[in-house]
Backbone as a chain_set.jsonl record, in Angstrom:
{"seq": "MDIPFFYRNFPWIIVSAYVIFIYATLGYVRCLSDALRARGILGIVTLAILFLLCGTVITRLRRLSSLHSRMLIVLLLGISVLSSLFLPFPEERLHVVEYGILGWLLGWALARSGKWPAWWRGGVLLVWMIGYGDEIIQWFLPNRVFDVRDILLNGIAGMVGLVIFAIFAKEASGKQS", "coords": {"N": [[90.536, 36.503, 86.5], [93.129, 36.441, 84.651], [93.303, 36.061, 81.384], [95.003, 35.693, 79.13], [96.828, 34.666, 81.046], [95.571, 31.898, 81.828], [95.466, 30.769, 79.464], [98.078, 30.252, 78.554], [98.815, 29.015, 80.35], [97.378, 26.82, 80.584], [98.064, 23.895, 79.773], [99.636, 23.031, 82.006], [98.173, 23.623, 83.778], [96.781, 21.589, 83.41], [98.07, 19.01, 83.31], [98.52, 19.711, 86.112], [96.249, 19.399, 87.564], [96.004, 16.527, 87.119], [97.977, 15.123, 88.536], [97.26, 16.086, 90.49], [94.611, 14.727, 91.037], [95.992, 11.848, 90.521], [97.365, 11.498, 92.953], [95.628, 11.947, 95.279], [93.327, 10.222, 94.813], [94.99, 7.795, 95.681], [93.976, 6.416, 98.08], [91.971, 5.746, 97.667], [92.168, 4.235, 95.672], [92.919, 1.255, 96.154], [90.544, 0.141, 97.706], [88.747, 0.048, 95.758], [89.7, -1.834, 93.53], [89.335, -3.888, 95.509], [86.934, -4.068, 95.635], [86.338, -4.975, 92.911], [87.548, -6.864, 92.379], [86.109, -8.993, 94.255], [83.788, -9.565, 92.639], [84.782, -10.5, 90.8], [85.856, -9.382, 88.737], [87.729, -7.587, 88.29], [90.542, -8.171, 86.436], [89.423, -8.582, 83.815], [88.421, -6.029, 83.852], [90.505, -4.212, 84.217], [92.354, -4.951, 81.892], [90.454, -4.217, 79.668], [90.527, -1.665, 79.946], [93.22, -1.206, 79.786], [93.055, -2.243, 76.752], [91.162, -0.252, 75.783], [93.221, 2.006, 76.052], [95.029, 1.567, 74.571], [94.068, 0.93, 71.94], [93.076, 3.348, 71.174], [95.145, 5.174, 70.631], [96.516, 3.362, 68.81], [94.238, 3.563, 66.518], [94.76, 6.506, 66.243], [97.211, 6.161, 64.612], [96.719, 6.196, 61.655], [96.934, 9.161, 60.689], [99.914, 8.956, 61.163], [102.291, 9.364, 59.1], [105.022, 8.19, 58.606], [105.956, 4.641, 58.331], [108.004, 3.828, 59.864], [107.683, 5.342, 62.199], [104.766, 4.87, 63.282], [105.551, 1.512, 63.496], [107.201, 1.605, 65.537], [105.275, 3.367, 67.824], [103.588, 0.447, 68.015], [105.335, -0.879, 69.039], [106.329, -0.031, 71.378], [103.71, 0.555, 72.071], [102.851, -2.566, 72.725], [105.576, -3.222, 74.275], [104.872, -2.041, 76.78], [102.201, -3.036, 77.676], [102.375, -6.024, 77.203], [104.688, -6.391, 79.474], [102.997, -5.342, 81.63], [101.422, -7.158, 81.713], [102.505, -9.453, 83.187], [102.971, -8.723, 85.814], [101.8, -9.224, 89.293], [99.261, -8.153, 90.335], [96.458, -7.532, 88.75], [95.497, -4.623, 89.066], [97.872, -3.04, 88.81], [98.678, -3.266, 86.983], [97.058, -0.66, 85.841], [98.95, 1.14, 85.839], [100.48, 1.662, 83.754], [98.507, 2.797, 82.111], [98.495, 4.855, 83.181], [100.251, 6.648, 83.786], [101.437, 6.313, 81.321], [99.838, 8.44, 80.061], [100.356, 10.599, 81.314], [102.822, 11.055, 80.611], [102.818, 11.704, 78.006], [101.247, 14.552, 78.435], [102.972, 15.748, 80.175], [104.297, 16.17, 77.975], [102.973, 17.319, 76.248], [102.594, 19.619, 77.609], [104.645, 20.492, 77.553], [105.265, 21.139, 74.843], [103.666, 23.396, 74.184], [104.63, 25.744, 75.785], [106.699, 25.97, 74.688], [109.017, 24.96, 75.338], [109.827, 22.582, 74.162], [111.298, 20.345, 71.956], [113.657, 21.009, 73.779], [113.284, 20.524, 76.428], [112.896, 17.497, 76.759], [114.136, 15.958, 77.837], [114.048, 17.076, 80.894], [110.876, 16.632, 81.156], [111.198, 13.943, 81.16], [112.407, 13.534, 84.008], [110.394, 14.672, 85.23], [108.659, 12.778, 84.928], [109.407, 10.404, 86.102], [109.563, 11.558, 88.795], [107.512, 12.207, 89.764], [106.108, 10.021, 89.921], [107.874, 8.859, 92.022], [107.029, 10.181, 94.276], [104.274, 9.351, 94.147], [105.062, 6.67, 95.175], [105.844, 7.033, 97.747], [104.051, 8.193, 98.793], [102.232, 6.236, 99.03], [103.429, 4.718, 100.954], [102.782, 5.581, 102.932], [100.23, 5.225, 103.282], [97.571, 2.972, 104.983], [96.666, 1.018, 103.374], [98.15, 0.578, 101.499], [101.084, 0.224, 99.771], [104.834, 0.603, 99.331], [106.831, 0.58, 96.513], [109.274, -0.73, 94.532], [109.122, -1.518, 92.105], [106.838, -0.541, 91.218], [107.844, 2.146, 91.014], [109.471, 1.519, 88.895], [107.665, 1.096, 87.012], [106.093, 3.11, 86.252], [107.987, 5.272, 85.84], [109.086, 4.031, 83.303], [106.468, 3.905, 82.169], [105.382, 6.769, 81.612], [107.886, 7.937, 80.064], [107.111, 6.341, 78.187], [104.92, 7.124, 76.705], [106.094, 9.753, 76.837], [107.768, 9.55, 74.225], [105.524, 8.684, 72.929], [104.076, 10.812, 72.469], [106.105, 12.765, 71.642], [106.82, 11.297, 68.924], [104.42, 12.077, 67.276], [104.014, 14.353, 67.625], [106.819, 15.181, 66.211], [105.614, 14.582, 63.634], [103.72, 15.889, 63.146], [104.988, 18.348, 62.963], [106.419, 18.142, 60.39], [104.804, 18.203, 58.796], [103.367, 20.801, 58.7], [105.385, 21.873, 58.195]], "CA": [[91.85, 35.937, 85.921], [93.768, 37.183, 83.041], [92.653, 35.305, 80.284], [96.196, 35.025, 78.376], [97.931, 33.671, 81.712], [95.105, 31.005, 82.143], [95.605, 30.236, 78.174], [99.082, 30.283, 77.902], [99.483, 27.79, 81.688], [96.121, 25.681, 80.555], [98.414, 22.773, 79.869], [100.668, 23.019, 82.653], [96.905, 23.039, 84.687], [95.696, 20.142, 83.857], [99.419, 18.298, 84.396], [98.703, 19.709, 87.844], [95.081, 18.76, 88.05], [96.022, 14.84, 87.097], [99.106, 14.659, 89.242], [96.438, 15.979, 91.98], [94.161, 13.304, 90.767], [96.339, 10.434, 91.17], [97.772, 11.561, 94.619], [94.041, 12.063, 96.041], [92.704, 8.903, 94.689], [95.59, 6.63, 95.819], [93.924, 6.241, 99.036], [90.762, 5.061, 97.234], [92.363, 2.752, 94.085], [92.78, -0.255, 96.834], [89.086, 0.043, 98.165], [87.686, -0.423, 94.326], [90.16, -2.777, 93.317], [89.119, -5.127, 96.259], [85.372, -4.518, 95.15], [86.132, -5.515, 91.463], [88.221, -8.787, 92.712], [85.227, -9.324, 94.932], [82.731, -9.561, 91.904], [85.078, -11.122, 89.873], [86.048, -8.703, 87.318], [89.29, -7.207, 88.49], [91.319, -8.685, 85.268], [88.783, -7.659, 82.862], [87.967, -4.289, 83.72], [91.678, -3.511, 83.938], [92.38, -5.445, 80.481], [89.161, -3.416, 79.046], [91.281, -0.284, 79.607], [94.628, -1.489, 78.819], [92.882, -2.256, 75.641], [90.758, 1.176, 75.27], [93.945, 3.034, 75.677], [95.96, 1.264, 72.982], [92.719, 1.427, 70.896], [93.115, 5.076, 70.82], [96.358, 5.63, 70.481], [96.508, 2.867, 67.238], [93.713, 4.736, 65.733], [95.344, 7.772, 65.691], [98.39, 6.197, 63.559], [96.673, 6.794, 60.711], [98.161, 10.52, 60.943], [101.082, 9.323, 60.432], [102.735, 9.202, 57.097], [106.014, 7.075, 58.731], [105.906, 3.631, 59.029], [108.563, 3.842, 61.162], [106.36, 5.853, 63.463], [104.085, 3.657, 63.467], [105.938, 0.382, 63.993], [107.973, 2.15, 67.372], [104.149, 2.952, 68.416], [103.4, -0.22, 68.03], [106.58, -1.815, 69.414], [106.096, 0.352, 72.6], [102.958, -0.301, 73.155], [103.173, -3.959, 73.061], [105.861, -3.782, 75.635], [104.128, -2.078, 77.734], [101.211, -4.204, 77.703], [103.111, -7.295, 77.628], [105.178, -6.301, 80.855], [102.422, -5.66, 82.553], [100.892, -8.659, 82.345], [103.473, -10.593, 84.179], [102.268, -7.906, 87.276], [101.095, -9.957, 90.184], [97.832, -7.364, 90.543], [95.936, -6.542, 87.608], [95.162, -3.208, 89.111], [98.712, -2.818, 89.036], [98.905, -3.078, 85.27], [97.184, 0.123, 85.117], [100.094, 2.318, 86.066], [100.743, 1.723, 81.927], [97.923, 3.711, 81.431], [98.346, 6.477, 84.036], [101.736, 6.963, 83.746], [101.485, 7.011, 79.934], [99.139, 9.418, 79.942], [100.894, 11.517, 82.39], [104.03, 11.398, 79.747], [102.064, 12.222, 76.977], [100.333, 15.415, 78.693], [104.175, 16.508, 80.04], [105.088, 16.351, 76.757], [102.162, 18.453, 75.49], [102.302, 21.264, 77.997], [106.412, 21.266, 77.298], [105.315, 21.509, 73.516], [102.729, 24.459, 74.312], [105.196, 26.413, 76.356], [107.495, 26.472, 73.894], [110.221, 23.743, 75.375], [109.968, 20.974, 73.471], [111.745, 19.365, 72.631], [115.094, 20.893, 74.311], [113.322, 20.219, 77.317], [112.356, 16.632, 77.217], [114.815, 16.134, 79.283], [113.124, 17.348, 81.818], [109.523, 16.08, 81.388], [111.417, 12.86, 81.306], [112.564, 13.694, 84.833], [109.248, 14.568, 86.078], [107.287, 11.663, 85.039], [110.43, 9.551, 87.421], [110.025, 12.147, 90.352], [106.381, 12.039, 90.029], [105.841, 8.028, 89.87], [108.365, 7.926, 92.883], [106.145, 10.507, 94.813], [103.415, 8.043, 94.213], [104.983, 5.476, 96.013], [105.955, 7.433, 98.385], [102.493, 8.724, 99.312], [101.451, 4.891, 99.212], [104.353, 4.032, 101.859], [102.345, 6.244, 104.471], [98.916, 4.947, 103.279], [97.472, 1.688, 105.7], [95.844, 0.08, 103.076], [98.917, 0.62, 100.304], [102.361, -0.433, 99.919], [105.578, 1.133, 98.469], [107.063, -0.821, 95.847], [110.453, -0.18, 93.845], [108.761, -1.986, 91.128], [105.991, 0.609, 90.518], [108.474, 3.173, 90.284], [110.288, 1.627, 87.261], [106.978, 1.063, 85.786], [105.428, 4.54, 86.484], [108.632, 5.861, 84.781], [109.155, 3.596, 82.08], [105.21, 4.298, 81.295], [105.743, 8.205, 81.551], [109.06, 7.869, 79.046], [106.384, 5.987, 76.464], [104.229, 8.419, 76.576], [106.516, 10.95, 75.778], [108.034, 9.304, 73.077], [104.661, 8.679, 71.678], [103.983, 12.349, 71.913], [107.41, 13.026, 70.564], [106.443, 10.709, 67.353], [103.296, 12.859, 66.653], [104.754, 15.986, 67.185], [107.681, 15.773, 64.926], [105.033, 14.228, 62.189], [102.896, 16.933, 62.561], [105.231, 19.525, 63.097], [106.813, 17.46, 59.736], [103.226, 18.29, 57.937], [103.182, 21.788, 58.532], [106.696, 22.818, 57.113]], "C": [[92.429, 36.534, 85.053], [93.913, 36.189, 82.28], [93.734, 34.721, 79.769], [97.162, 34.403, 79.404], [97.422, 32.402, 81.67], [95.381, 30.08, 80.437], [96.689, 29.618, 78.258], [99.514, 28.848, 79.704], [98.092, 26.596, 81.302], [97.266, 23.991, 80.292], [98.861, 22.375, 81.267], [99.344, 22.94, 84.176], [96.38, 21.623, 84.881], [96.6, 19.201, 84.263], [98.984, 17.993, 85.786], [97.282, 19.042, 88.063], [95.165, 16.979, 88.04], [96.725, 14.472, 87.891], [98.078, 14.545, 90.653], [95.167, 14.687, 92.356], [94.752, 12.153, 91.118], [96.634, 10.275, 92.325], [96.652, 11.338, 95.308], [93.5, 10.461, 95.67], [93.641, 7.773, 95.244], [95.324, 5.965, 97.349], [92.843, 5.004, 99.164], [90.928, 3.442, 96.137], [92.084, 1.097, 95.176], [91.107, -0.746, 97.109], [88.25, -0.649, 96.554], [88.141, -1.381, 93.657], [89.733, -3.707, 94.441], [87.239, -5.737, 95.492], [85.113, -5.39, 93.71], [86.588, -7.026, 91.231], [86.835, -9.181, 93.287], [84.014, -9.961, 93.788], [83.644, -10.331, 91.102], [85.498, -11.002, 88.54], [87.172, -7.895, 87.102], [89.431, -7.032, 86.969], [91.023, -8.112, 84.487], [88.24, -6.871, 82.856], [89.415, -3.785, 83.539], [92.109, -3.881, 82.184], [91.678, -4.248, 79.397], [89.99, -1.888, 79.002], [92.326, -0.054, 79.344], [94.205, -1.027, 77.373], [92.365, -0.71, 74.912], [92.006, 2.248, 74.864], [94.837, 2.77, 74.702], [94.943, 1.695, 71.833], [93.126, 2.856, 70.207], [94.089, 5.371, 70.562], [96.647, 4.702, 69.046], [95.774, 3.59, 66.129], [94.083, 5.732, 64.901], [96.883, 7.514, 64.554], [98.122, 5.976, 62.387], [97.126, 7.687, 60.124], [99.537, 10.278, 60.542], [101.673, 8.769, 59.398], [103.673, 8.093, 57.277], [105.638, 5.967, 59.248], [106.494, 3.103, 60.202], [108.387, 3.967, 62.571], [105.727, 4.872, 64.085], [104.193, 2.155, 64.025], [106.328, 0.863, 65.515], [106.757, 2.264, 67.798], [104.033, 1.916, 68.964], [103.742, -1.229, 69.116], [106.666, -1.41, 71.088], [105.266, 0.077, 72.992], [102.776, -1.768, 73.674], [104.12, -4.441, 74.071], [105.858, -3.368, 76.566], [103.328, -2.764, 78.353], [101.346, -5.392, 78.614], [103.719, -7.524, 79.023], [104.219, -5.995, 81.529], [101.423, -6.778, 83.146], [101.26, -9.412, 83.342], [103.504, -9.591, 85.727], [101.341, -9.17, 88.0], [99.501, -9.259, 90.611], [97.659, -6.676, 89.408], [95.935, -5.063, 88.007], [96.389, -2.504, 89.528], [99.069, -2.345, 87.151], [98.429, -1.403, 84.81], [97.984, 1.91, 85.252], [101.251, 2.852, 84.509], [100.145, 3.044, 81.452], [98.175, 5.379, 81.825], [99.369, 6.907, 83.967], [101.99, 7.114, 82.242], [100.526, 7.55, 79.513], [99.62, 10.877, 80.323], [102.354, 12.008, 81.518], [103.438, 11.978, 78.795], [101.797, 13.919, 77.024], [101.379, 16.097, 79.136], [104.549, 17.069, 78.794], [104.444, 17.206, 75.481], [102.367, 20.051, 76.232], [103.803, 21.236, 78.111], [106.292, 22.006, 75.835], [104.789, 22.872, 73.472], [103.581, 25.524, 75.148], [106.075, 26.549, 75.953], [109.112, 25.837, 74.624], [110.868, 23.316, 74.773], [110.526, 21.579, 72.286], [112.996, 19.701, 73.418], [114.754, 20.658, 75.806], [112.422, 18.66, 77.69], [112.746, 15.664, 77.898], [114.233, 16.329, 81.01], [111.583, 16.933, 82.338], [109.917, 14.036, 81.604], [111.832, 12.262, 83.27], [111.533, 14.039, 85.765], [108.506, 14.037, 86.322], [107.943, 10.746, 86.289], [109.813, 10.061, 88.722], [108.501, 12.051, 90.555], [105.375, 10.541, 90.54], [106.733, 7.948, 91.512], [107.549, 8.69, 94.279], [104.698, 10.253, 95.049], [103.55, 7.102, 95.122], [105.302, 5.904, 97.143], [104.694, 7.596, 99.435], [101.834, 6.975, 100.035], [102.632, 4.35, 100.783], [103.318, 4.761, 103.476], [100.928, 5.661, 104.645], [98.643, 3.6, 104.379], [97.036, 1.043, 104.291], [96.939, -0.17, 101.347], [100.384, 0.622, 100.588], [103.409, 0.614, 99.468], [106.523, 0.062, 98.518], [108.287, -0.375, 94.679], [109.534, -0.033, 92.494], [107.907, -1.149, 90.351], [106.128, 1.796, 89.896], [108.692, 3.096, 89.108], [108.952, 1.476, 86.38], [106.204, 2.638, 85.692], [105.939, 5.317, 85.51], [108.561, 5.506, 83.941], [107.584, 4.343, 81.177], [105.057, 5.209, 80.956], [106.585, 8.454, 80.275], [108.035, 7.199, 77.836], [105.648, 6.88, 76.174], [104.753, 9.548, 75.95], [106.982, 10.749, 74.796], [107.019, 9.397, 72.238], [103.97, 10.336, 71.472], [105.067, 12.848, 71.14], [107.181, 12.994, 68.555], [105.569, 11.905, 66.592], [103.269, 14.079, 66.326], [105.435, 16.108, 66.175], [106.597, 15.096, 64.074], [103.927, 15.39, 62.009], [103.454, 18.227, 62.491], [106.241, 19.352, 61.586], [105.901, 17.767, 58.054], [103.184, 19.392, 57.55], [104.138, 22.542, 57.674], [106.388, 22.425, 55.609]], "O": [[91.781, 37.523, 84.706], [94.769, 35.356, 82.577], [93.8, 33.492, 79.761], [98.131, 33.746, 79.023], [98.255, 31.509, 81.515], [95.46, 28.852, 80.396], [96.624, 28.401, 78.088], [100.448, 28.051, 79.787], [98.047, 25.535, 81.925], [96.852, 22.996, 80.886], [98.409, 21.31, 81.689], [99.546, 22.385, 85.256], [95.897, 20.909, 85.76], [96.372, 18.522, 85.264], [98.958, 16.954, 86.446], [97.261, 18.071, 88.819], [94.513, 16.273, 88.81], [96.428, 13.352, 88.306], [97.976, 13.647, 91.489], [94.911, 14.043, 93.374], [94.212, 11.406, 91.934], [96.373, 9.236, 92.931], [96.709, 10.37, 96.066], [93.357, 9.661, 96.594], [93.079, 6.679, 95.298], [96.134, 5.183, 97.849], [92.691, 4.038, 99.912], [90.345, 2.375, 95.939], [91.304, 0.171, 94.953], [90.619, -1.816, 96.745], [87.432, -1.561, 96.431], [87.298, -2.033, 93.04], [89.91, -4.811, 93.927], [86.677, -6.772, 95.133], [84.183, -6.142, 93.418], [86.277, -7.921, 90.446], [86.308, -9.941, 92.475], [83.34, -10.898, 94.215], [82.934, -11.131, 90.494], [85.568, -11.797, 87.602], [87.568, -7.537, 85.993], [88.829, -6.202, 86.289], [91.712, -7.187, 84.056], [87.424, -6.679, 81.955], [89.565, -2.909, 82.687], [92.123, -2.965, 81.362], [92.285, -3.588, 78.554], [89.969, -1.151, 78.016], [92.69, 0.979, 78.782], [94.606, -0.014, 76.8], [92.865, -0.151, 73.936], [92.017, 3.029, 73.912], [95.381, 3.65, 74.035], [95.072, 2.621, 71.033], [93.382, 3.208, 69.056], [93.919, 6.386, 69.888], [97.031, 5.387, 68.098], [96.291, 4.091, 65.131], [93.967, 5.959, 63.697], [97.451, 8.395, 63.909], [99.055, 5.534, 61.717], [97.742, 7.47, 59.081], [100.231, 11.013, 59.839], [101.419, 7.656, 58.938], [103.565, 7.105, 56.55], [105.084, 5.923, 60.347], [106.062, 2.392, 61.11], [108.659, 3.312, 63.577], [106.0, 4.214, 65.089], [103.352, 1.613, 64.741], [105.73, 0.455, 66.511], [106.525, 1.229, 68.422], [104.22, 1.863, 70.18], [103.061, -2.005, 69.786], [106.987, -2.236, 71.942], [105.251, -0.557, 74.047], [102.588, -2.062, 74.855], [103.974, -5.494, 74.692], [106.552, -3.84, 77.466], [103.558, -3.159, 79.496], [100.961, -5.747, 79.728], [103.45, -8.517, 79.699], [104.469, -6.514, 82.617], [100.933, -7.119, 84.222], [100.551, -9.936, 84.201], [104.191, -10.0, 86.663], [100.471, -9.854, 87.459], [98.679, -9.966, 91.195], [98.257, -5.679, 89.003], [96.413, -4.279, 87.187], [96.336, -1.586, 90.346], [99.536, -1.399, 86.517], [98.981, -0.812, 83.882], [97.735, 3.079, 84.96], [102.121, 3.689, 84.27], [100.651, 3.97, 80.818], [98.114, 6.463, 81.246], [99.288, 8.11, 84.214], [102.741, 8.023, 81.889], [100.18, 7.174, 78.394], [99.346, 11.955, 79.795], [102.891, 13.099, 81.711], [103.672, 13.186, 78.835], [102.016, 14.608, 76.028], [101.286, 17.269, 78.772], [105.014, 18.192, 78.594], [104.898, 17.593, 74.404], [102.327, 21.17, 75.722], [104.249, 22.088, 78.879], [106.881, 23.046, 75.538], [105.402, 23.638, 72.728], [102.888, 26.541, 75.146], [106.781, 27.326, 76.596], [110.188, 26.356, 74.329], [112.087, 23.402, 74.627], [110.4, 22.688, 71.766], [113.565, 18.691, 73.832], [115.721, 20.571, 76.563], [111.561, 18.569, 78.565], [112.113, 14.757, 78.44], [114.168, 15.56, 81.969], [111.182, 16.904, 83.502], [109.165, 13.159, 82.029], [111.654, 11.137, 83.735], [111.659, 13.787, 86.963], [107.71, 14.15, 87.254], [107.271, 10.397, 87.26], [109.545, 9.287, 89.641], [108.208, 11.767, 91.717], [104.387, 10.291, 91.23], [106.346, 7.05, 92.261], [107.397, 7.995, 95.283], [104.025, 10.791, 95.928], [102.631, 6.651, 95.805], [105.043, 5.026, 97.965], [104.548, 7.169, 100.58], [101.248, 6.706, 101.084], [102.201, 3.466, 101.523], [103.306, 4.399, 104.653], [100.403, 5.552, 105.754], [99.725, 3.095, 104.676], [97.386, -0.114, 104.523], [96.595, -0.843, 100.375], [100.801, 1.043, 101.667], [102.873, 1.68, 99.167], [106.938, -0.752, 99.344], [107.91, 0.506, 93.906], [109.239, 1.016, 91.922], [108.044, -0.965, 89.142], [105.492, 2.4, 89.032], [108.425, 3.941, 88.253], [109.025, 1.683, 85.169], [105.816, 2.966, 84.571], [105.313, 5.911, 84.633], [107.977, 6.254, 83.156], [107.522, 4.976, 80.123], [104.53, 5.205, 79.843], [106.066, 9.149, 79.402], [108.189, 7.539, 76.663], [105.881, 7.489, 75.129], [104.308, 10.188, 74.997], [106.827, 11.689, 74.017], [107.111, 9.913, 71.125], [103.492, 10.81, 70.442], [104.888, 13.328, 70.021], [107.257, 13.762, 67.596], [105.93, 12.512, 65.583], [102.833, 14.732, 65.379], [105.109, 16.844, 65.244], [107.359, 15.101, 63.108], [103.399, 15.712, 60.945], [102.792, 19.184, 62.091], [106.944, 20.347, 61.412], [106.185, 17.632, 56.864], [103.012, 19.58, 56.346], [103.95, 23.416, 56.828], [107.075, 22.886, 54.697]]}, "num_chains": 1, "name": "protein.A"}
């Protein structure tokens, strides 16, 4: 394999692997969530994962010089977490994490390929298409269901990830100049 090709496309390889992982595990997630629910720990595990991701982002906030950027990220995280708390099934809250990470990864891939920020709309479109694909696959799985609310949550969480990436990227480019 040509090393420059691999290096140049590494972010897209990571994005592709992440999407394949999301799609490939759709049939198994319900079994895992049922097992955690049977033990009475599904809600706790879900909240722990949400807070771990939020904590990771918040610890990175120290790198941002702009108070406005910090407040925007905290607001976005707060809205994402609070909106997910009203979902009927705890495991659905992980869409915020799953697609927030996907949005961030898409921003990173676009930036590394020299297409950021001009192509941020493409990142938004991709995250919505991938989230829609997620639900289409679930429609065909016997233990999963198609739900328009999940498409909305996937898309919004992905956009939050893109915005968080954009804020960090803007801060980083401002410090370099």
